[in-house]
PAKE-69862 format. One record per atom (N, C-alpha, C): x, y, z; atom name; residue in three letters. Coordinates in nm, 3 decimals, m for minus. Layout:
BEGIN
{atom {X, Y, Z}, "CA", "Ala"} ...
END
This chain:
BEGIN
{atom {0.067, m0.116, m0.016}, "N", "Met"} {atom {0.006, m0.011, 0.006}, "CA", "Met"} {atom {0.070, 0.130, m0.002}, "C", "Met"} {atom {0.065, 0.233, m0.082}, "N", "Thr"} {atom {0.126, 0.339, m0.093}, "CA", "Thr"} {atom {0.034, 0.443, m0.038}, "C", "Thr"} {atom {0.076, 0.540, 0.020}, "N", "Leu"} {atom {m0.014, 0.643, 0.090}, "CA", "Leu"} {atom {0.019, 0.775, 0.057}, "C", "Leu"} {atom {m0.043, 0.880, 0.020}, "N", "Ser"} {atom {0.046, 1.014, 0.017}, "CA", "Ser"} {atom {m0.076, 1.121, 0.018}, "C", "Ser"} {atom {m0.061, 1.196, 0.129}, "N", "Ile"} {atom {m0.173, 1.301, 0.138}, "CA", "Ile"} {atom {m0.126, 1.426, 0.120}, "C", "Ile"} {atom {m0.014, 1.453, 0.045}, "N", "Gly"} {atom {0.039, 1.591, m0.012}, "CA", "Gly"} {atom {0.137, 1.654, 0.105}, "C", "Gly"} {atom {0.141, 1.620, 0.219}, "N", "Asp"} {atom {0.216, 1.665, 0.313}, "CA", "Asp"} {atom {0.308, 1.565, 0.373}, "C", "Asp"} {atom {0.426, 1.557, 0.343}, "N", "Asp"} {atom {0.533, 1.472, 0.382}, "CA", "Asp"} {atom {0.512, 1.429, 0.546}, "C", "Asp"} {atom {0.493, 1.528, 0.641}, "N", "Glu"} {atom {0.495, 1.510, 0.767}, "CA", "Glu"} {atom {0.358, 1.441, 0.821}, "C", "Glu"} {atom {0.252, 1.495, 0.763}, "N", "Ala"} {atom {0.129, 1.428, 0.788}, "CA", "Ala"} {atom {0.123, 1.297, 0.733}, "C", "Ala"} {atom {0.179, 1.269, 0.612}, "N", "Thr"} {atom {0.188, 1.142, 0.565}, "CA", "Thr"} {atom {0.241, 1.072, 0.637}, "C", "Thr"} {atom {0.370, 1.083, 0.673}, "N", "Ala"} {atom {0.474, 0.998, 0.767}, "CA", "Ala"} {atom {0.391, 0.968, 0.887}, "C", "Ala"} {atom {0.323, 1.064, 0.968}, "N", "His"} {atom {0.251, 1.027, 1.080}, "CA", "His"} {atom {0.139, 0.945, 1.044}, "C", "His"} {atom {0.074, 0.953, 0.934}, "N", "Ala"} {atom {m0.032, 0.848, 0.920}, "CA", "Ala"} {atom {m0.002, 0.724, 0.904}, "C", "Ala"} {atom {0.103, 0.708, 0.816}, "N", "Leu"} {atom {0.174, 0.582, 0.800}, "CA", "Leu"} {atom {0.214, 0.502, 0.931}, "C", "Leu"} {atom {0.281, 0.610, 1.023}, "N", "Leu"} {atom {0.334, 0.558, 1.150}, "CA", "Leu"} {atom {0.211, 0.506, 1.211}, "C", "Leu"} {atom {0.082, 0.566, 1.227}, "N", "Ala"} {atom {m0.032, 0.529, 1.302}, "CA", "Ala"} {atom {m0.096, 0.404, 1.246}, "C", "Ala"} {atom {m0.092, 0.389, 1.122}, "N", "Leu"} {atom {m0.125, 0.266, 1.031}, "CA", "Leu"} {atom {m0.070, 0.155, 1.064}, "C", "Leu"} {atom {0.081, 0.169, 1.077}, "N", "Gly"} {atom {0.192, 0.047, 1.082}, "CA", "Gly"} {atom {0.167, 0.026, 1.220}, "C", "Gly"} {atom {0.175, 0.095, 1.338}, "N", "Thr"} {atom {0.155, 0.089, 1.456}, "CA", "Thr"} {atom {0.015, m0.009, 1.491}, "C", "Thr"} {atom {m0.081, 0.030, 1.444}, "N", "Ala"} {atom {m0.221, m0.030, 1.447}, "CA", "Ala"} {atom {m0.213, m0.192, 1.391}, "C", "Ala"} {atom {m0.156, m0.200, 1.287}, "N", "Leu"} {atom {m0.134, m0.310, 1.209}, "CA", "Leu"} {atom {m0.075, m0.422, 1.309}, "C", "Leu"} {atom {0.047, m0.386, 1.355}, "N", "Trp"} {atom {0.113, m0.493, 1.454}, "CA", "Trp"} {atom {0.035, m0.508, 1.563}, "C", "Trp"} {atom {m0.007, m0.388, 1.630}, "N", "Gly"} {atom {m0.107, m0.384, 1.731}, "CA", "Gly"} {atom {m0.219, m0.504, 1.693}, "C", "Gly"} {atom {m0.269, m0.518, 1.609}, "N", "Gln"} {atom {m0.382, m0.597, 1.584}, "CA", "Gln"} {atom {m0.330, m0.723, 1.535}, "C", "Gln"} {atom {m0.210, m0.774, 1.533}, "N", "Gly"} {atom {m0.180, m0.900, 1.500}, "CA", "Gly"} {atom {m0.133, m0.929, 1.359}, "C", "Gly"} {atom {m0.084, m0.803, 1.306}, "N", "Ser"} {atom {m0.054, m0.821, 1.167}, "CA", "Ser"} {atom {0.084, m0.771, 1.141}, "C", "Ser"} {atom {0.190, m0.816, 1.212}, "N", "Pro"} {atom {0.313, m0.752, 1.192}, "CA", "Pro"} {atom {0.383, m0.766, 1.069}, "C", "Pro"} {atom {0.357, m0.874, 0.985}, "N", "Ala"} {atom {0.387, m0.870, 0.826}, "CA", "Ala"} {atom {0.333, m0.769, 0.740}, "C", "Ala"} {atom {0.225, m0.718, 0.768}, "N", "Glu"} {atom {0.173, m0.624, 0.707}, "CA", "Glu"} {atom {0.214, m0.468, 0.739}, "C", "Glu"} {atom {0.263, m0.465, 0.867}, "N", "Ala"} {atom {0.294, m0.346, 0.918}, "CA", "Ala"} {atom {0.442, m0.313, 0.875}, "C", "Ala"} {atom {0.511, m0.424, 0.835}, "N", "Val"} {atom {0.664, m0.375, 0.813}, "CA", "Val"} {atom {0.673, m0.317, 0.703}, "C", "Val"} {atom {0.613, m0.324, 0.569}, "N", "Pro"} {atom {0.613, m0.249, 0.453}, "CA", "Pro"} {atom {0.541, m0.099, 0.486}, "C", "Pro"} {atom {0.455, m0.097, 0.542}, "N", "Val"} {atom {0.389, 0.045, 0.587}, "CA", "Val"} {atom {0.504, 0.130, 0.657}, "C", "Val"} {atom {0.549, 0.080, 0.775}, "N", "Leu"} {atom {0.662, 0.151, 0.858}, "CA", "Leu"} {atom {0.772, 0.182, 0.773}, "C", "Leu"} {atom {0.817, 0.071, 0.693}, "N", "Thr"} {atom {0.920, 0.120, 0.589}, "CA", "Thr"} {atom {0.914, 0.245, 0.515}, "C", "Thr"} {atom {0.795, 0.232, 0.447}, "N", "Gln"} {atom {0.747, 0.350, 0.359}, "CA", "Gln"} {atom {0.754, 0.488, 0.445}, "C", "Gln"} {atom {0.695, 0.473, 0.585}, "N", "Ala"} {atom {0.715, 0.600, 0.665}, "CA", "Ala"} {atom {0.839, 0.638, 0.694}, "C", "Ala"} {atom {0.929, 0.530, 0.715}, "N", "Leu"} {atom {1.062, 0.563, 0.758}, "CA", "Leu"} {atom {1.141, 0.639, 0.636}, "C", "Leu"} {atom {1.137, 0.586, 0.523}, "N", "Asp"} {atom {1.174, 0.639, 0.403}, "CA", "Asp"} {atom {1.114, 0.788, 0.388}, "C", "Asp"} {atom {0.991, 0.806, 0.399}, "N", "Leu"} {atom {0.950, 0.938, 0.383}, "CA", "Leu"} {atom {0.996, 1.031, 0.504}, "C", "Leu"} {atom {0.976, 0.996, 0.613}, "N", "Ala"} {atom {1.050, 1.078, 0.713}, "CA", "Ala"} {atom {1.191, 1.111, 0.704}, "C", "Ala"} {atom {1.259, 1.007, 0.654}, "N", "Gly"} {atom {1.399, 1.031, 0.639}, "CA", "Gly"} {atom {1.440, 1.124, 0.542}, "C", "Gly"} {atom {1.363, 1.112, 0.396}, "N", "Arg"} {atom {1.376, 1.216, 0.292}, "CA", "Arg"} {atom {1.343, 1.353, 0.351}, "C", "Arg"} {atom {1.244, 1.386, 0.439}, "N", "Ala"} {atom {1.191, 1.509, 0.486}, "CA", "Ala"} {atom {1.268, 1.564, 0.592}, "C", "Ala"} {atom {1.366, 1.477, 0.657}, "N", "Gly"} {atom {1.454, 1.523, 0.780}, "CA", "Gly"} {atom {1.379, 1.531, 0.885}, "C", "Gly"} {atom {1.263, 1.449, 0.917}, "N", "Ile"} {atom {1.186, 1.456, 1.027}, "CA", "Ile"} {atom {1.243, 1.343, 1.121}, "C", "Ile"} {atom {1.348, 1.380, 1.199}, "N", "Asp"} {atom {1.400, 1.280, 1.282}, "CA", "Asp"} {atom {1.331, 1.224, 1.397}, "C", "Asp"} {atom {1.245, 1.278, 1.445}, "N", "Ser"} {atom {1.157, 1.242, 1.567}, "CA", "Ser"} {atom {1.054, 1.131, 1.498}, "C", "Ser"} {atom {1.011, 1.170, 1.402}, "N", "Ile"} {atom {0.903, 1.044, 1.326}, "CA", "Ile"} {atom {0.994, 0.942, 1.296}, "C", "Ile"} {atom {1.091, 0.971, 1.235}, "N", "Ala"} {atom {1.198, 0.846, 1.203}, "CA", "Ala"} {atom {1.227, 0.754, 1.312}, "C", "Ala"} {atom {1.259, 0.818, 1.431}, "N", "Ala"} {atom {1.292, 0.742, 1.528}, "CA", "Ala"} {atom {1.193, 0.671, 1.574}, "C", "Ala"} {atom {1.053, 0.692, 1.588}, "N", "Asp"} {atom {0.930, 0.644, 1.639}, "CA", "Asp"} {atom {0.895, 0.541, 1.547}, "C", "Asp"} {atom {0.929, 0.545, 1.414}, "N", "Val"} {atom {0.894, 0.466, 1.318}, "CA", "Val"} {atom {0.980, 0.335, 1.331}, "C", "Val"} {atom {1.105, 0.369, 1.345}, "N", "Gln"} {atom {1.217, 0.268, 1.358}, "CA", "Gln"} {atom {1.182, 0.176, 1.486}, "C", "Gln"} {atom {1.140, 0.251, 1.583}, "N", "His"} {atom {1.091, 0.163, 1.698}, "CA", "His"} {atom {0.978, 0.067, 1.685}, "C", "His"} {atom {0.873, 0.117, 1.625}, "N", "Asn"} {atom {0.763, 0.043, 1.597}, "CA", "Asn"} {atom {0.803, m0.059, 1.494}, "C", "Asn"} {atom {0.872, m0.044, 1.386}, "N", "Arg"} {atom {0.916, m0.147, 1.278}, "CA", "Arg"} {atom {0.977, m0.260, 1.360}, "C", "Arg"} {atom {1.056, m0.186, 1.454}, "N", "Gly"} {atom {1.157, m0.302, 1.527}, "CA", "Gly"} {atom {1.069, m0.405, 1.612}, "C", "Gly"} {atom {0.942, m0.347, 1.682}, "N", "Val"} {atom {0.852, m0.429, 1.733}, "CA", "Val"} {atom {0.785, m0.523, 1.628}, "C", "Val"} {atom {0.746, m0.487, 1.523}, "N", "Ala"} {atom {0.684, m0.576, 1.420}, "CA", "Ala"} {atom {0.800, m0.668, 1.383}, "C", "Ala"} {atom {0.923, m0.662, 1.358}, "N", "Leu"} {atom {1.018, m0.757, 1.334}, "CA", "Leu"} {atom {1.035, m0.848, 1.449}, "C", "Leu"} {atom {1.037, m0.793, 1.563}, "N", "His"} {atom {1.066, m0.875, 1.672}, "CA", "His"} {atom {0.958, m1.009, 1.683}, "C", "His"} {atom {0.791, m0.926, 1.655}, "N", "Tyr"} {atom {0.700, m1.026, 1.671}, "CA", "Tyr"} {atom {0.700, m1.137, 1.525}, "C", "Tyr"} {atom {0.782, m1.108, 1.454}, "N", "Leu"} {atom {0.816, m1.199, 1.333}, "CA", "Leu"} {atom {0.918, m1.290, 1.341}, "C", "Leu"} {atom {0.980, m1.268, 1.454}, "N", "Gly"} {atom {1.117, m1.335, 1.482}, "CA", "Gly"} {atom {1.246, m1.310, 1.430}, "C", "Gly"} {atom {1.236, m1.199, 1.354}, "N", "Arg"} {atom {1.347, m1.143, 1.289}, "CA", "Arg"} {atom {1.439, m1.031, 1.382}, "C", "Arg"} {atom {1.476, m1.130, 1.489}, "N", "Tyr"} {atom {1.544, m1.070, 1.628}, "CA", "Tyr"} {atom {1.658, m0.981, 1.585}, "C", "Tyr"} {atom {1.744, m1.010, 1.480}, "N", "Asp"} {atom {1.879, m0.928, 1.462}, "CA", "Asp"} {atom {1.830, m0.792, 1.392}, "C", "Asp"} {atom {1.717, m0.804, 1.307}, "N", "Asp"} {atom {1.667, m0.686, 1.224}, "CA", "Asp"} {atom {1.577, m0.612, 1.336}, "C", "Asp"} {atom {1.522, m0.663, 1.425}, "N", "Ala"} {atom {1.462, m0.573, 1.534}, "CA", "Ala"} {atom {1.561, m0.507, 1.615}, "C", "Ala"} {atom {1.675, m0.578, 1.656}, "N", "Glu"} {atom {1.776, m0.503, 1.724}, "CA", "Glu"} {atom {1.839, m0.394, 1.656}, "C", "Glu"} {atom {1.863, m0.402, 1.554}, "N", "Ala"} {atom {1.907, m0.296, 1.457}, "CA", "Ala"} {atom {1.832, m0.178, 1.449}, "C", "Ala"} {atom {1.705, m0.207, 1.435}, "N", "Asp"} {atom {1.603, m0.093, 1.421}, "CA", "Asp"} {atom {1.602, m0.021, 1.574}, "C", "Asp"} {atom {1.589, m0.100, 1.650}, "N", "Tyr"} {atom {1.603, m0.042, 1.803}, "CA", "Tyr"} {atom {1.711, 0.035, 1.830}, "C", "Tyr"} {atom {1.837, m0.013, 1.786}, "N", "Arg"} {atom {1.959, 0.056, 1.791}, "CA", "Arg"} {atom {1.983, 0.208, 1.731}, "C", "Arg"} {atom {1.921, 0.211, 1.606}, "N", "Glu"} {atom {1.909, 0.311, 1.536}, "CA", "Glu"} {atom {1.802, 0.408, 1.583}, "C", "Glu"} {atom {1.700, 0.381, 1.626}, "N", "Ser"} {atom {1.592, 0.447, 1.700}, "CA", "Ser"} {atom {1.645, 0.516, 1.833}, "C", "Ser"} {atom {1.728, 0.430, 1.892}, "N", "Ala"} {atom {1.767, 0.488, 2.016}, "CA", "Ala"} {atom {1.884, 0.594, 1.989}, "C", "Ala"} {atom {1.972, 0.572, 1.873}, "N", "Arg"} {atom {2.049, 0.693, 1.843}, "CA", "Arg"} {atom {1.968, 0.822, 1.817}, "C", "Arg"} {atom {1.870, 0.792, 1.726}, "N", "Ala"} {atom {1.818, 0.914, 1.672}, "CA", "Ala"} {atom {1.731, 0.980, 1.797}, "C", "Ala"} {atom {1.674, 0.910, 1.896}, "N", "Trp"} {atom {1.628, 0.961, 2.001}, "CA", "Trp"} {atom {1.706, 1.050, 2.092}, "C", "Trp"} {atom {1.838, 0.985, 2.122}, "N", "Arg"} {atom {1.936, 1.061, 2.169}, "CA", "Arg"} {atom {1.969, 1.212, 2.086}, "C", "Arg"} {atom {1.986, 1.195, 1.965}, "N", "Arg"} {atom {2.002, 1.321, 1.881}, "CA", "Arg"} {atom {1.896, 1.423, 1.901}, "C", "Arg"} {atom {1.756, 1.388, 1.910}, "N", "Val"} {atom {1.668, 1.492, 1.908}, "CA", "Val"} {atom {1.635, 1.519, 2.054}, "C", "Val"} {atom {1.697, 1.458, 2.144}, "N", "Gly"} {atom {1.682, 1.464, 2.310}, "CA", "Gly"} {atom {1.531, 1.417, 2.325}, "C", "Gly"} {atom {1.477, 1.288, 2.280}, "N", "Gly"} {atom {1.345, 1.264, 2.306}, "CA", "Gly"} {atom {1.365, 1.147, 2.416}, "C", "Gly"} {atom {1.372, 1.178, 2.537}, "N", "Arg"} {atom {1.385, 1.106, 2.657}, "CA", "Arg"} {atom {1.270, 1.002, 2.661}, "C", "Arg"} {atom {1.146, 1.038, 2.636}, "N", "Ala"} {atom {1.031, 0.957, 2.636}, "CA", "Ala"} {atom {1.035, 0.838, 2.544}, "C", "Ala"} {atom {1.073, 0.863, 2.415}, "N", "Gly"} {atom {1.092, 0.783, 2.305}, "CA", "Gly"} {atom {1.226, 0.699, 2.334}, "C", "Gly"} {atom {1.336, 0.730, 2.380}, "N", "Leu"} {atom {1.447, 0.664, 2.416}, "CA", "Leu"} {atom {1.393, 0.564, 2.524}, "C", "Leu"} {atom {1.332, 0.604, 2.626}, "N", "Ser"} {atom {1.305, 0.499, 2.742}, "CA", "Ser"} {atom {1.203, 0.383, 2.682}, "C", "Ser"} {atom {1.122, 0.427, 2.572}, "N", "Arg"} {atom {1.036, 0.324, 2.517}, "CA", "Arg"} {atom {1.127, 0.208, 2.444}, "C", "Arg"} {atom {1.236, 0.292, 2.364}, "N", "Val"} {atom {1.293, 0.180, 2.287}, "CA", "Val"} {atom {1.413, 0.107, 2.379}, "C", "Val"} {atom {1.427, 0.175, 2.475}, "N", "Leu"} {atom {1.534, 0.068, 2.594}, "CA", "Leu"} {atom {1.450, m0.024, 2.656}, "C", "Leu"} {atom {1.325, m0.012, 2.658}, "N", "Asn"} {atom {1.234, m0.098, 2.724}, "CA", "Asn"} {atom {1.228, m0.224, 2.622}, "C", "Asn"} {atom {1.226, m0.180, 2.509}, "N", "Ser"} {atom {1.188, m0.292, 2.378}, "CA", "Ser"} {atom {1.326, m0.361, 2.388}, "C", "Ser"} {atom {1.429, m0.307, 2.399}, "N", "Met"} {atom {1.570, m0.383, 2.380}, "CA", "Met"} {atom {1.568, m0.458, 2.484}, "C", "Met"} {atom {1.525, m0.425, 2.618}, "N", "Gly"} {atom {1.536, m0.522, 2.723}, "CA", "Gly"} {atom {1.442, m0.645, 2.694}, "C", "Gly"} {atom {1.319, m0.629, 2.636}, "N", "Ile"} {atom {1.249, m0.748, 2.617}, "CA", "Ile"} {atom {1.305, m0.825, 2.520}, "C", "Ile"} {atom {1.369, m0.763, 2.418}, "N", "Leu"} {atom {1.416, m0.867, 2.300}, "CA", "Leu"} {atom {1.529, m0.918, 2.357}, "C", "Leu"} {atom {1.613, m0.877, 2.450}, "N", "Ala"} {atom {1.723, m0.953, 2.507}, "CA", "Ala"} {atom {1.660, m1.078, 2.584}, "C", "Ala"} 
END
């Protein structure tokens, strides 16, 4: 699925919400491409806080799929991004997920 609503930030937020809802409803395989699209868009637009949140959520979806190395890589990059933007709450969520993965 490709989504575009004309505004990069709004589209990235919408994709993040959709991807998060998909893994939350038990469809992590469907969530990964949606979250990947959100990450690509947020990265191109330079929206680091959204990219950090997307990578955390994609990591969760990958974790549910048993792709532990990929999940860890996303968690680590999300943690780096949250540190760059000073997002303590986001960093805390990622560190919690890393602990669960471990």
